[in-house]
Short mmCIF file of the C-alpha atoms (twelve columns), coordinates in Angstrom:
data_MODEL
# 
_entry.id   MODEL 
# 
loop_
_atom_site.group_PDB 
_atom_site.id 
_atom_site.type_symbol 
_atom_site.label_atom_id 
_atom_site.label_alt_id 
_atom_site.label_comp_id 
_atom_site.label_asym_id 
_atom_site.label_seq_id 
_atom_site.Cartn_x 
_atom_site.Cartn_y 
_atom_site.Cartn_z 
_atom_site.pdbx_PDB_model_num 
ATOM 1   C CA . MET A 1   95.295  47.306 103.047 1 
ATOM 2   C CA . THR A 2   97.443  45.914 105.849 1 
ATOM 3   C CA . PHE A 3   97.539  42.632 107.760 1 
ATOM 4   C CA . ASP A 4   98.698  44.204 111.061 1 
ATOM 5   C CA . SER A 5   96.199  46.251 113.083 1 
ATOM 6   C CA . ARG A 6   99.087  47.794 115.050 1 
ATOM 7   C CA . GLN A 7   100.160 49.742 111.967 1 
ATOM 8   C CA . VAL A 8   96.993  51.870 111.886 1 
ATOM 9   C CA . SER A 9   95.990  54.528 114.374 1 
ATOM 10  C CA . PRO A 10  93.365  54.859 115.607 1 
ATOM 11  C CA . PHE A 11  92.091  51.340 114.918 1 
ATOM 12  C CA . ARG A 12  88.333  51.176 114.335 1 
ATOM 13  C CA . PRO A 13  86.916  47.613 114.474 1 
ATOM 14  C CA . SER A 14  84.523  46.439 111.776 1 
ATOM 15  C CA . SER A 15  82.850  43.069 111.257 1 
ATOM 16  C CA . GLN A 16  80.679  43.549 108.173 1 
ATOM 17  C CA . LYS A 17  83.189  44.383 105.431 1 
ATOM 18  C CA . ILE A 18  84.719  41.922 102.977 1 
ATOM 19  C CA . VAL A 19  87.209  42.263 100.128 1 
ATOM 20  C CA . SER A 20  87.135  40.309 96.854  1 
ATOM 21  C CA . THR A 21  90.471  39.021 95.545  1 
ATOM 22  C CA . ALA A 22  91.602  38.517 91.951  1 
ATOM 23  C CA . SER A 23  90.993  34.770 92.302  1 
ATOM 24  C CA . GLY A 24  87.327  35.384 93.112  1 
ATOM 25  C CA . ASN A 25  87.582  34.616 96.832  1 
ATOM 26  C CA . THR A 26  86.385  36.939 99.603  1 
ATOM 27  C CA . ILE A 27  88.418  37.814 102.691 1 
ATOM 28  C CA . LEU A 28  87.261  39.394 105.938 1 
ATOM 29  C CA . VAL A 29  88.059  42.960 107.003 1 
ATOM 30  C CA . ILE A 30  88.329  43.328 110.791 1 
ATOM 31  C CA . GLY A 31  88.729  47.102 110.904 1 
ATOM 32  C CA . GLU A 32  90.237  50.254 109.468 1 
ATOM 33  C CA . GLY A 33  92.341  53.255 110.436 1 
ATOM 34  C CA . SER A 34  94.922  55.802 109.334 1 
ATOM 35  C CA . LEU A 35  98.467  54.904 108.321 1 
ATOM 36  C CA . THR A 36  101.524 57.128 107.939 1 
ATOM 37  C CA . LEU A 37  104.021 55.685 105.479 1 
ATOM 38  C CA . THR A 38  106.374 58.651 105.091 1 
ATOM 39  C CA . ASN A 39  106.328 62.352 105.876 1 
ATOM 40  C CA . THR A 40  104.490 62.911 102.605 1 
ATOM 41  C CA . LEU A 41  102.352 59.761 102.428 1 
ATOM 42  C CA . ASN A 42  99.483  59.733 104.910 1 
ATOM 43  C CA . LEU A 43  96.641  57.327 104.149 1 
ATOM 44  C CA . ASP A 44  93.159  57.280 105.675 1 
ATOM 45  C CA . PHE A 45  90.601  54.471 105.700 1 
ATOM 46  C CA . VAL A 46  93.255  51.757 105.486 1 
ATOM 47  C CA . LEU A 47  91.592  48.332 105.747 1 
ATOM 48  C CA . VAL A 48  92.980  45.719 108.139 1 
ATOM 49  C CA . VAL A 49  92.862  42.238 106.578 1 
ATOM 50  C CA . PRO A 50  94.714  39.643 108.717 1 
ATOM 51  C CA . SER A 51  94.703  36.977 105.977 1 
ATOM 52  C CA . LEU A 52  97.001  39.060 103.752 1 
ATOM 53  C CA . ASP A 53  100.692 38.220 103.510 1 
ATOM 54  C CA . TYR A 54  101.726 41.701 102.355 1 
ATOM 55  C CA . ASN A 55  100.569 45.268 102.731 1 
ATOM 56  C CA . LEU A 56  98.865  46.346 99.504  1 
ATOM 57  C CA . LEU A 57  98.310  49.812 98.053  1 
ATOM 58  C CA . LEU A 58  95.429  50.397 95.646  1 
ATOM 59  C CA . VAL A 59  96.614  52.867 93.004  1 
ATOM 60  C CA . SER A 60  93.147  54.257 92.251  1 
ATOM 61  C CA . GLN A 61  92.533  54.845 95.987  1 
ATOM 62  C CA . ILE A 62  95.885  56.583 96.482  1 
ATOM 63  C CA . THR A 63  95.474  58.905 93.496  1 
ATOM 64  C CA . ALA A 64  91.970  59.893 94.640  1 
ATOM 65  C CA . THR A 65  92.857  60.332 98.328  1 
ATOM 66  C CA . LEU A 66  96.190  62.114 97.964  1 
ATOM 67  C CA . SER A 67  95.432  63.970 94.694  1 
ATOM 68  C CA . CYS A 68  98.538  62.553 93.100  1 
ATOM 69  C CA . ILE A 69  99.606  60.787 89.930  1 
ATOM 70  C CA . VAL A 70  101.614 57.582 89.598  1 
ATOM 71  C CA . ILE A 71  104.154 57.203 86.785  1 
ATOM 72  C CA . PHE A 72  105.289 53.655 86.015  1 
ATOM 73  C CA . TRP A 73  108.587 52.724 84.373  1 
ATOM 74  C CA . LEU A 74  110.096 49.315 83.698  1 
ATOM 75  C CA . GLU A 75  111.990 49.148 87.005  1 
ATOM 76  C CA . PHE A 76  110.280 51.661 89.298  1 
ATOM 77  C CA . CYS A 77  107.287 53.939 89.842  1 
ATOM 78  C CA . VAL A 78  106.997 57.473 91.226  1 
ATOM 79  C CA . PHE A 79  104.185 59.215 93.126  1 
ATOM 80  C CA . LYS A 80  103.850 62.940 92.321  1 
ATOM 81  C CA . ASP A 81  101.618 65.564 93.895  1 
ATOM 82  C CA . ILE A 82  99.319  67.089 91.261  1 
ATOM 83  C CA . GLN A 83  99.507  70.630 92.667  1 
ATOM 84  C CA . THR A 84  103.188 70.944 93.596  1 
ATOM 85  C CA . ARG A 85  104.623 68.355 91.165  1 
ATOM 86  C CA . GLN A 86  106.822 67.175 94.029  1 
ATOM 87  C CA . THR A 87  107.786 63.510 94.371  1 
ATOM 88  C CA . ILE A 88  106.026 62.116 97.452  1 
ATOM 89  C CA . GLY A 89  106.933 58.455 97.057  1 
ATOM 90  C CA . CYS A 90  108.904 55.952 95.045  1 
ATOM 91  C CA . GLY A 91  108.444 52.239 94.403  1 
ATOM 92  C CA . ILE A 92  110.939 49.680 93.125  1 
ATOM 93  C CA . LYS A 93  109.907 46.711 90.981  1 
ATOM 94  C CA . TRP A 94  110.781 43.274 92.355  1 
ATOM 95  C CA . GLY A 95  109.371 40.404 90.350  1 
ATOM 96  C CA . LYS A 96  105.911 41.406 89.164  1 
ATOM 97  C CA . LEU A 97  105.144 43.876 91.987  1 
ATOM 98  C CA . TYR A 98  106.230 47.402 92.875  1 
ATOM 99  C CA . TYR A 99  107.447 47.791 96.472  1 
ATOM 100 C CA . LEU A 100 107.238 51.185 98.166  1 
ATOM 101 C CA . ASP A 101 110.693 52.286 99.350  1 
ATOM 102 C CA . LEU A 102 110.372 53.359 103.011 1 
ATOM 103 C CA . GLN A 103 113.518 52.221 104.810 1 
ATOM 104 C CA . SER A 104 116.399 53.229 102.538 1 
ATOM 105 C CA . LYS A 105 118.504 56.022 104.023 1 
ATOM 106 C CA . ASP A 106 119.429 57.168 100.559 1 
ATOM 107 C CA . SER A 107 115.823 57.192 99.390  1 
ATOM 108 C CA . ASN A 108 116.051 60.700 97.909  1 
ATOM 109 C CA . LYS A 109 119.261 59.878 96.047  1 
ATOM 110 C CA . LEU A 110 117.693 56.650 94.830  1 
ATOM 111 C CA . GLN A 111 114.638 58.516 93.566  1 
ATOM 112 C CA . GLN A 112 116.802 61.072 91.779  1 
ATOM 113 C CA . ALA A 113 118.920 58.355 90.182  1 
ATOM 114 C CA . LEU A 114 115.884 56.382 89.093  1 
ATOM 115 C CA . MET A 115 114.151 59.472 87.773  1 
ATOM 116 C CA . ALA A 116 117.252 60.544 85.846  1 
ATOM 117 C CA . ASP A 117 117.606 57.080 84.333  1 
ATOM 118 C CA . GLY A 118 113.922 56.988 83.461  1 
ATOM 119 C CA . PHE A 119 113.890 60.402 81.824  1 
ATOM 120 C CA . GLU A 120 117.058 59.593 79.909  1 
ATOM 121 C CA . GLY A 121 115.479 56.398 78.603  1 
ATOM 122 C CA . GLU A 122 112.313 58.233 77.591  1 
ATOM 123 C CA . LYS A 123 114.352 60.929 75.827  1 
ATOM 124 C CA . LYS A 124 116.261 58.296 73.856  1 
ATOM 125 C CA . LYS A 125 112.993 56.660 72.796  1 
ATOM 126 C CA . SER A 126 111.685 60.046 71.714  1 
ATOM 127 C CA . ASP A 127 114.855 60.634 69.667  1 
ATOM 128 C CA . ILE A 128 114.485 57.193 68.046  1 
ATOM 129 C CA . TRP A 129 110.938 57.980 66.952  1 
ATOM 130 C CA . LEU A 130 112.057 61.398 65.697  1 
ATOM 131 C CA . TRP A 131 114.790 59.893 63.499  1 
ATOM 132 C CA . HIS A 132 112.402 57.173 62.330  1 
ATOM 133 C CA . ARG A 133 110.037 59.826 60.960  1 
ATOM 134 C CA . CYS A 134 112.764 62.137 59.622  1 
ATOM 135 C CA . LEU A 135 114.333 59.307 57.620  1 
ATOM 136 C CA . GLY A 136 111.074 58.390 55.926  1 
ATOM 137 C CA . HIS A 137 109.974 55.672 58.371  1 
ATOM 138 C CA . THR A 138 113.135 53.642 57.916  1 
ATOM 139 C CA . SER A 139 113.425 50.331 59.766  1 
ATOM 140 C CA . PHE A 140 114.458 50.328 63.421  1 
ATOM 141 C CA . GLY A 141 117.146 47.759 62.623  1 
ATOM 142 C CA . TYR A 142 118.795 50.251 60.272  1 
ATOM 143 C CA . LEU A 143 118.432 53.018 62.870  1 
ATOM 144 C CA . LYS A 144 120.205 50.830 65.417  1 
ATOM 145 C CA . GLN A 145 123.179 50.558 63.060  1 
ATOM 146 C CA . LEU A 146 123.264 54.350 62.695  1 
ATOM 147 C CA . PHE A 147 122.672 55.279 66.343  1 
ATOM 148 C CA . LEU A 148 124.036 52.563 68.609  1 
ATOM 149 C CA . SER A 149 123.954 54.813 71.676  1 
ATOM 150 C CA . LEU A 150 120.200 55.406 71.369  1 
ATOM 151 C CA . PHE A 151 119.519 51.662 71.461  1 
ATOM 152 C CA . ALA A 152 121.895 50.936 74.359  1 
ATOM 153 C CA . LYS A 153 119.001 50.017 76.676  1 
ATOM 154 C CA . SER A 154 116.221 49.525 74.126  1 
ATOM 155 C CA . ASP A 155 115.222 46.497 72.087  1 
ATOM 156 C CA . ILE A 156 114.012 47.137 68.537  1 
ATOM 157 C CA . SER A 157 111.200 44.624 69.092  1 
ATOM 158 C CA . GLY A 158 109.612 47.154 71.450  1 
ATOM 159 C CA . PHE A 159 109.088 49.709 68.665  1 
ATOM 160 C CA . ARG A 160 105.980 49.361 66.544  1 
ATOM 161 C CA . CYS A 161 104.902 51.955 63.993  1 
ATOM 162 C CA . ASP A 162 101.237 51.825 62.959  1 
ATOM 163 C CA . ILE A 163 101.916 53.873 59.822  1 
ATOM 164 C CA . CYS A 164 104.605 51.429 58.652  1 
ATOM 165 C CA . GLU A 165 102.340 48.431 59.216  1 
ATOM 166 C CA . LEU A 166 99.502  50.091 57.333  1 
ATOM 167 C CA . ALA A 167 101.788 51.020 54.426  1 
ATOM 168 C CA . LYS A 168 103.051 47.438 54.126  1 
ATOM 169 C CA . SER A 169 99.563  45.943 54.089  1 
ATOM 170 C CA . HIS A 170 98.258  44.636 50.794  1 
ATOM 171 C CA . ARG A 171 94.928  43.747 49.342  1 
ATOM 172 C CA . ALA A 172 93.741  40.198 49.760  1 
ATOM 173 C CA . LEU A 173 93.674  38.141 46.583  1 
ATOM 174 C CA . PHE A 174 90.362  37.559 44.882  1 
ATOM 175 C CA . SER A 175 89.041  34.044 45.165  1 
ATOM 176 C CA . LEU A 176 89.568  31.799 42.145  1 
ATOM 177 C CA . ILE A 177 86.445  31.528 40.005  1 
ATOM 178 C CA . LEU A 178 85.939  27.989 38.738  1 
ATOM 179 C CA . ASN A 179 82.669  28.495 36.834  1 
ATOM 180 C CA . LYS A 180 84.274  30.012 33.752  1 
ATOM 181 C CA . SER A 181 82.334  29.837 30.514  1 
ATOM 182 C CA . LEU A 182 83.272  26.880 28.337  1 
ATOM 183 C CA . LEU A 183 82.282  28.462 25.001  1 
ATOM 184 C CA . PRO A 184 82.798  31.963 23.595  1 
ATOM 185 C CA . PHE A 185 79.953  34.491 23.850  1 
ATOM 186 C CA . MET A 186 77.991  32.490 26.442  1 
ATOM 187 C CA . VAL A 187 78.575  35.276 28.990  1 
ATOM 188 C CA . ILE A 188 79.490  38.884 28.165  1 
ATOM 189 C CA . HIS A 189 80.575  41.362 30.875  1 
ATOM 190 C CA . SER A 190 79.778  45.011 30.208  1 
ATOM 191 C CA . ASN A 191 80.712  48.239 31.970  1 
ATOM 192 C CA . VAL A 192 80.306  51.944 31.183  1 
ATOM 193 C CA . TRP A 193 82.998  54.549 31.969  1 
ATOM 194 C CA . GLY A 194 82.861  58.342 31.844  1 
ATOM 195 C CA . PRO A 195 82.542  61.196 31.410  1 
ATOM 196 C CA . SER A 196 86.085  62.141 30.465  1 
ATOM 197 C CA . LYS A 197 87.264  65.722 30.949  1 
ATOM 198 C CA . ALA A 198 88.929  65.692 27.523  1 
ATOM 199 C CA . PRO A 199 86.750  64.511 24.612  1 
ATOM 200 C CA . THR A 200 88.028  62.492 21.663  1 
ATOM 201 C CA . LEU A 201 88.370  63.995 18.165  1 
ATOM 202 C CA . SER A 202 84.853  62.758 17.427  1 
ATOM 203 C CA . GLY A 203 83.479  64.388 20.605  1 
ATOM 204 C CA . SER A 204 83.046  61.206 22.652  1 
ATOM 205 C CA . ARG A 205 83.376  61.390 26.442  1 
ATOM 206 C CA . TRP A 206 82.104  57.911 27.353  1 
ATOM 207 C CA . PHE A 207 82.922  54.347 26.397  1 
ATOM 208 C CA . VAL A 208 81.400  50.942 27.038  1 
ATOM 209 C CA . THR A 209 83.311  47.663 27.159  1 
ATOM 210 C CA . PHE A 210 82.152  44.157 26.252  1 
ATOM 211 C CA . ILE A 211 84.347  41.348 27.626  1 
ATOM 212 C CA . ASP A 212 83.900  37.717 26.647  1 
ATOM 213 C CA . ASP A 213 84.039  35.531 29.757  1 
ATOM 214 C CA . CYS A 214 85.635  32.582 27.932  1 
ATOM 215 C CA . THR A 215 88.348  34.194 25.798  1 
ATOM 216 C CA . ARG A 216 88.713  37.513 27.716  1 
ATOM 217 C CA . MET A 217 88.437  39.277 24.345  1 
ATOM 218 C CA . ILE A 218 87.514  42.958 24.832  1 
ATOM 219 C CA . TRP A 219 85.490  45.246 22.561  1 
ATOM 220 C CA . LEU A 220 85.494  48.980 23.364  1 
ATOM 221 C CA . CYS A 221 82.888  51.310 21.870  1 
ATOM 222 C CA . LEU A 222 83.015  55.108 22.193  1 
ATOM 223 C CA . MET A 223 79.885  57.090 23.109  1 
ATOM 224 C CA . LYS A 224 79.082  60.784 23.153  1 
ATOM 225 C CA . THR A 225 76.407  60.332 25.825  1 
ATOM 226 C CA . LYS A 226 75.734  57.681 28.417  1 
ATOM 227 C CA . ASP A 227 72.385  56.651 26.958  1 
ATOM 228 C CA . GLU A 228 74.043  55.309 23.783  1 
ATOM 229 C CA . VAL A 229 74.510  51.900 25.410  1 
ATOM 230 C CA . ASN A 230 71.783  50.596 23.111  1 
ATOM 231 C CA . LEU A 231 74.634  50.041 20.661  1 
ATOM 232 C CA . PHE A 232 74.813  46.639 22.371  1 
ATOM 233 C CA . LYS A 233 72.238  45.645 19.767  1 
ATOM 234 C CA . ASN A 234 74.778  46.357 17.039  1 
ATOM 235 C CA . PHE A 235 77.399  44.392 18.973  1 
ATOM 236 C CA . HIS A 236 74.998  41.461 19.313  1 
ATOM 237 C CA . LYS A 237 74.259  41.462 15.578  1 
ATOM 238 C CA . MET A 238 77.975  41.487 14.850  1 
ATOM 239 C CA . ILE A 239 78.427  38.379 17.017  1 
ATOM 240 C CA . GLU A 240 75.576  36.612 15.219  1 
ATOM 241 C CA . THR A 241 76.787  37.430 11.694  1 
ATOM 242 C CA . GLN A 242 80.562  37.090 12.101  1 
ATOM 243 C CA . TYR A 243 80.774  34.250 14.643  1 
ATOM 244 C CA . ASN A 244 77.436  32.514 14.172  1 
ATOM 245 C CA . ALA A 245 76.805  32.674 17.920  1 
ATOM 246 C CA . LYS A 246 74.401  34.279 20.368  1 
ATOM 247 C CA . VAL A 247 75.016  36.052 23.642  1 
ATOM 248 C CA . ARG A 248 73.183  34.129 26.337  1 
ATOM 249 C CA . VAL A 249 74.024  36.232 29.426  1 
ATOM 250 C CA . LEU A 250 74.901  39.933 29.706  1 
ATOM 251 C CA . ARG A 251 76.391  40.943 33.050  1 
ATOM 252 C CA . SER A 252 76.727  44.546 34.218  1 
ATOM 253 C CA . ASP A 253 77.241  46.370 37.522  1 
ATOM 254 C CA . ASN A 254 73.537  47.264 37.789  1 
ATOM 255 C CA . GLY A 255 74.349  50.892 37.071  1 
ATOM 256 C CA . GLY A 256 71.025  51.439 35.308  1 
ATOM 257 C CA . GLU A 257 72.419  51.949 31.802  1 
ATOM 258 C CA . TYR A 258 70.616  48.875 30.497  1 
# 
């Protein structure tokens, strides 16, 4: 889009088109035409919008019209033809915008210098990531001490490894249970484990545990088969005879053994 109708040729008036801005406002389009920026940048259907303060290039429109790609770096951007891979334009970042370089006499030298600097920076970043992996995902602060030249133009805060963050993550703590039993044998927790690949001397491959909720005392009983959990009856009788108490609640994982 351009604000000056004299920049397009031929100029074709239009009175029914509008353009929406990022702020949500609409601005009037008075016409359109073709615009030649450089020997390699020729744009068609350029909108003329007098209320604009700057000429604006829509990246999606340029890539579709010219069959090119746009590569953005921190300080510049480059337009490349998809078929020939030739550089057809270069933009320099000023503030928060990229300005297309059209007037510099040393434009080609500038592009080459910027491209060389950009590729060198990308290669150094690639080498940093390579050493990070080769040294067992060591910290980037330690890598900076080893390879000062690689971090000459890079800040370690810009490197973030998803694998390292995942490896350092830990399991959230279980919430504190306040409804603990006040007396022994009020609540017994039970769980069955097995089968084991190696049997015991008596041929058992399973075991069942009984844990008292109050004292955390654990009883472990071996079983040859899973259906021997009815030995809980023997455990219950032992509690009644030795401790003169009764089990009021038996909690399991609903595995179906009981």
